[in-house]
C-alpha positions in Angstrom: 7.2 -6.8 -28.5 8.0 -3.2 -27.5 11.3 -1.4 -26.7 11.4 1.7 -24.5 14.6 3.2 -25.8 17.0 5.5 -24.0 15.4 5.7 -20.5 17.0 6.1 -17.1 16.2 2.8 -15.5 15.9 2.7 -11.7 17.8 -0.4 -10.5 17.1 -2.4 -7.4 20.0 -0.7 -5.7 18.5 2.7 -6.1 20.9 3.8 -8.8 19.9 4.6 -12.4 21.4 3.5 -15.7 20.7 4.4 -19.3 19.1 1.5 -21.0 16.5 0.1 -23.4 13.8 -2.1 -21.9 12.3 -4.8 -24.2 8.9 -6.1 -23.0 5.5 -7.6 -23.7 3.5 -8.6 -20.7 6.8 -9.2 -18.9 10.2 -7.5 -19.2 12.3 -9.5 -21.6 15.6 -7.6 -21.7 17.3 -4.6 -20.1 20.0 -3.6 -22.6 22.5 -0.9 -21.6 22.4 2.2 -23.8 20.1 3.0 -26.6 20.5 0.3 -29.2 18.0 -0.5 -32.0 16.0 -3.7 -31.2 15.1 -5.4 -34.5 11.5 -6.6 -34.6 10.3 -4.5 -31.7 8.1 -1.4 -31.7 10.4 1.3 -30.6 9.1 3.9 -28.1 11.4 6.9 -27.5 12.2 7.2 -23.8 13.7 10.7 -24.1 16.0 10.2 -21.2 13.0 10.0 -18.7 13.2 8.0 -15.5 11.6 4.5 -15.7 10.7 2.9 -12.4 8.9 -0.2 -11.2 5.2 0.5 -10.7 4.3 1.6 -7.1 2.1 -0.7 -4.9 -0.3 0.7 -2.4 -1.0 -1.9 0.3 -3.5 0.2 2.2 -6.0 2.3 0.4 -9.7 2.8 1.1 -10.7 5.0 -1.8 -10.0 7.7 -4.4 -11.9 9.9 -6.9 -15.2 9.6 -5.0 -15.2 5.8 -4.8 -14.4 3.4 -1.9 -13.7 -0.3 -1.9 -16.3 -0.7 0.8 -19.0 0.5 -1.6 -19.1 -3.1 -2.6 -19.6 -2.5 -6.3 -17.5 -3.5 -9.3 -17.8 0.1 -10.6 -16.1 1.4 -7.5 -13.1 -0.9 -7.8 -12.7 -0.3 -11.5 -12.8 3.5 -11.0 -10.2 3.2 -8.3 -8.0 1.1 -10.6 -8.3 3.7 -13.4 -7.6 6.6 -11.0 -4.6 5.0 -9.4 -2.8 4.4 -12.7 -2.7 8.2 -13.2 -0.5 8.4 -10.2 2.0 5.7 -11.1 0.4 3.0 -9.0 0.2 -0.4 -10.8 -1.1 -2.7 -8.0 -3.2 -2.1 -4.9 -5.0 -3.7 -2.0 -8.4 -2.1 -1.3 -8.9 -2.0 2.5 -12.0 -2.9 4.4 -13.3 -1.2 7.6 -14.7 -2.4 10.8 -18.2 -3.2 9.7 -20.9 -5.9 10.3 -19.7 -9.3 9.3 -22.1 -9.7 6.4 -21.2 -6.4 5.0 -17.5 -7.4 5.1 -18.3 -10.6 3.3 -20.0 -8.7 0.5 -17.1 -6.4 0.2 -14.6 -9.2 0.0 -16.7 -11.2 -2.5 -16.8 -8.1 -4.7 -13.0 -7.8 -4.5 -12.7 -11.5 -5.4 -14.8 -11.0 -8.5 -12.9 -7.9 -9.5 -9.6 -9.8 -9.3 -10.8 -12.2 -11.9 -12.1 -9.4 -14.3 -10.1 -7.2 -16.6 -9.1 -4.0 -14.8 -8.6 -0.7 -16.6 -5.6 0.5 -14.7 -3.8 -0.7 -11.5 -4.1 -4.4 -10.8 -6.2 -5.5 -7.7 -4.0 -8.0 -5.9 -6.5 -8.8 -3.2 -7.8 -7.2 0.0 -6.4 -5.7 3.1 -8.7 -6.8 6.0 -8.4 -3.8 8.3 -10.9 -4.6 11.0 -12.8 -6.0 12.7 -10.1 -7.8 14.6 -8.8 -4.7 16.4 -8.7 -3.1 19.8 -11.6 -1.0 21.2 -8.9 1.1 22.9 -7.3 2.0 19.6 -10.1 2.2 17.0 -8.9 5.3 15.2 -11.6 6.0 12.6 -13.1 2.5 12.8 -16.5 2.0 14.3 -16.0 0.2 17.7 -19.6 -1.2 17.6 -18.4 -3.9 15.1 -15.1 -4.9 16.6 -14.8 -8.7 16.9 -12.4 -11.5 17.7 -10.5 -13.2 14.8 -13.0 -15.2 12.8 -11.4 -18.4 11.3 -14.5 -19.0 9.1 -14.3 -15.6 7.5 -10.6 -16.1 6.8 -11.1 -19.5 5.3 -14.0 -18.4 3.1 -11.9 -15.6 1.6 -8.5 -17.3 1.5 -7.7 -16.4 -2.1 -8.8 -12.7 -1.6 -7.3 -11.6 1.8 -3.6 -10.8 1.5 -3.0 -8.7 4.7 -4.9 -8.8 8.0 -4.6 -5.9 10.5 -5.3 -7.2 14.0 -4.5 -6.4 17.6 -2.2 -9.1 18.9 -3.2 -8.6 22.5 -6.8 -9.6 21.6 -5.5 -13.0 20.4 -3.8 -14.2 23.5 -3.7 -17.9 22.5 -2.5 -17.0 19.0 -5.2 -19.1 17.3 -6.1 -16.2 15.0 -2.5 -15.5 14.2 -1.7 -19.2 13.5 -4.8 -19.4 11.2 -3.7 -16.4 9.2 -0.2 -17.9 8.8 -1.6 -21.3 7.8 -3.7 -19.6 5.1 -0.7 -17.7 3.7 -2.0 -14.3 4.8 0.3 -11.5 6.2 -0.6 -10.7 9.8 -0.1 -7.0 10.5 -0.2 -5.5 14.0 -2.3 -2.4 14.1 -5.2 -0.6 15.8 -3.6 -2.2 18.8 -2.9 -1.4 22.4 -0.3 -4.2 22.7 2.6 -3.8 25.2 6.1 -4.1 24.0 6.2 -7.6 25.4 3.0 -8.6 23.6 4.0 -7.1 20.3 7.5 -8.6 20.5 6.0 -12.1 21.1 3.7 -11.6 18.1 6.6 -10.7 15.9 8.5 -13.7 17.1 5.5 -15.9 16.1 5.2 -14.6 12.6 3.7 -11.1 12.4 5.8 -9.4 9.7 4.1 -6.1 9.3 2.8 -3.1 11.2 -0.2 -1.1 10.0 0.3 2.7 9.7 3.1 3.1 12.2 2.5 5.6 15.1 -1.2 5.8 14.4 -3.9 3.9 16.3 -1.4 2.0 18.5 0.2 2.0 21.9 2.9 4.8 21.7 6.5 4.8 22.6 7.3 5.6 26.2 10.7 5.2 27.8 9.4 2.8 30.4 6.8 1.0 28.2 7.9 1.2 24.5 4.6 -0.2 23.3 3.8 -1.4 19.8 5.8 1.6 18.3 8.9 0.6 20.2 8.6 -3.1 19.4 8.1 -2.3 15.7 11.2 -0.2 15.6 13.2 -2.8 17.5 12.4 -5.8 15.4 12.9 -6.7 11.7 9.4 -6.1 10.4 8.0 -4.0 7.7 6.1 -0.8 8.8 3.5 1.0 6.8 3.7 4.8 7.2 1.2 7.5 6.1 3.2 10.3 4.5 0.8 13.2 4.4 2.5 15.3 7.0 -0.7 15.1 9.2 -0.6 11.5 10.5 3.1 11.7 11.2 5.4 14.7 11.8 8.3 14.7 9.4 10.7 14.2 12.3 8.9 11.0 13.2 9.3 9.8 9.6 13.0 10.5 9.8 13.4 8.7 13.1 11.4 5.7 11.7 13.6 5.7 8.6 16.8 5.6 10.7 15.4 2.7 12.8 13.9 0.7 9.9 16.2 1.4 7.0 15.1 1.9 3.4 14.2 -1.7 3.0 11.5 -2.0 5.7 9.6 1.3 5.5 6.5 0.9 3.4 4.8 4.1 2.2 1.0 3.9 2.0 -1.7 6.4 1.2 -4.5 5.1 3.5 -6.6 7.4 1.4 -10.3 7.7 1.5 -12.7 8.6 -1.3 -11.9 12.3 -1.1 -8.4 11.8 -2.6 -8.2 13.6 -5.9 -11.3 15.6 -5.2 -10.7 18.4 -2.6 -12.7 19.6 0.3 -16.3 18.6 1.2 -18.3 16.1 3.2 -17.8 12.4 2.4 -18.2 9.0 4.1 -15.9 6.3 5.3 -17.1 3.0 6.7 -20.6 4.5 7.1 -19.4 7.5 9.1 -19.5 11.1 8.0 -16.1 12.6 7.1 -15.4 16.3 6.6 -12.3 17.2 4.5 -10.9 20.7 5.2 -7.4 22.0 4.5 -6.4 18.5 3.3 -7.4 16.9 6.6 -10.2 14.3 6.8 -11.9 14.0 10.2 -14.9 12.2 11.6 -17.5 14.3 13.5 -15.7 13.3 16.8 -12.5 14.9 15.5 -10.6 11.6 14.8 -8.5 11.7 11.6 -10.2 9.5 9.0 -7.6 8.4 6.6 -5.7 10.7 4.2 -6.5 12.5 1.0 -3.1 11.9 -0.7 -2.0 9.3 -3.2 1.1 7.3 -3.2 2.5 9.7 -5.7 2.1 12.5 -3.2 3.6 10.2 -0.5 6.9 9.6 -2.3 7.4 13.3 -2.9 6.6 14.0 0.7 9.1 11.3 1.8 11.7 13.0 -0.4 10.9 16.4 1.2 10.8 15.0 4.8 14.0 13.0 4.6 16.2 14.5 1.9 16.5 11.2 0.1 16.5 11.3 -3.7 13.1 10.8 -5.2 14.3 7.6 -7.0 15.0 5.9 -3.7 11.6 7.0 -2.3 9.9 5.5 -5.4 11.8 2.2 -4.8 10.5 2.1 -1.2 7.0 2.3 -2.6 7.6 -0.5 -5.2 10.2 -2.9 -4.0 9.3 -2.9 -0.3 5.6 -3.8 -0.6 6.5 -6.4 -3.2 8.9 -8.0 -0.8 6.4 -7.9 2.1 3.9 -9.7 -0.2 6.8 -12.1 -1.2 5.8 -11.5 -4.8 8.9 -11.5 -7.0 6.8 -11.0 -10.1 6.9 -7.2 -9.6 8.9 -4.5 -7.8 11.9 -4.3 -10.1 12.8 -3.5 -13.7 14.4 -6.9 -14.4 13.9 -9.7 -17.0 10.9 -12.0 -16.3 9.2 -9.5 -13.9 5.8 -8.2 -14.9 6.1 -5.1 -17.1 4.5 -2.9 -14.4 6.4 0.3 -15.1 6.1 4.1 -14.8 7.8 6.8 -16.8 8.5 10.0 -14.7 9.2 13.5 -16.0 11.0 15.1 -13.0 8.7 14.1 -10.1 5.5 13.4 -12.0 4.3 10.2 -13.7 3.6 10.7 -17.4 3.0 7.1 -18.5 2.0 4.0 -16.7 2.2 0.4 -17.9 0.5 -2.6 -16.3 1.7 -6.0 -17.6 3.0 -4.1 -20.7 -0.2 -2.4 -21.5 -0.2 1.4 -21.4 -3.0 2.4 -19.0 -2.2 6.1 -18.6 -0.4 8.7 -20.6 -0.4 12.5 -19.9 
């Protein structure tokens, strides 16, 4: 048993309180103040901020590795790198690729989930493609776009947590109903859906939108599109906070419409994150990173090169919110979208997935009570 003594604990309301947190694999007690805890190994908190670990629901790669590499080494390297940035759980995302390649990627994620991980925990996979619109492919390869595949979903039921799909390409809702039956989270994205089509999908169980504003039918005053429907319904919306995918004013408008409980910061980072400029690959396509922008040869933006740590600082800077509340949006909101109450808060019986911050930088990360990063 360990006791982090004298930290500023970020509460589920966005406030902070001085407390001592007693934990092993899970949090056992949150005791106000800085008392001694007999029998526990005491760790000085030095008045630093203690927050729930952040959860990245949409990431392709970091530090030169990508989940679509299909190797255990890539996922373990991503796990280790993400812990340095205060991320304690993540969903590696697929791309629109040949079906057999997607199967190999998902099988690799499934094996990694059952193996010890050096840092951030792999919760499952985000199936981003191939069930998308050829009119809104973004950086996905349109050659491999396909209709929802019930057999693929069934085969990887324990692995797939979120499915990005274009609702208008599933007019009879068979794909959507299959996702719901399997307990997956359908997320509207890479979609040219009209406001009516998107609203119908939300009414039938779609609870999330993938990278709001990007690769989707835009808001217009006579046809609000998927963007308008997302902001007009009670759904969670991912948003990429690199200042490139979305203008800061668009982020502020989304926050006003969604509130702090439904905006979900994501990185959508590709393998160049943490590395700098150069030529890389994403989904088998060449990507050039220059001035912190990743682009395909055709000019399309190809993911970001930020981490979720960068994202919460940018959210603070774009909106004026305190950093603590931005961190909460990157920990509580994805946990609530996943309906996983084992994480996302510093409360008794939650997993001890925690991050110590010095000002606006993570200095120590715990995953299930195990220290996986210390600066």
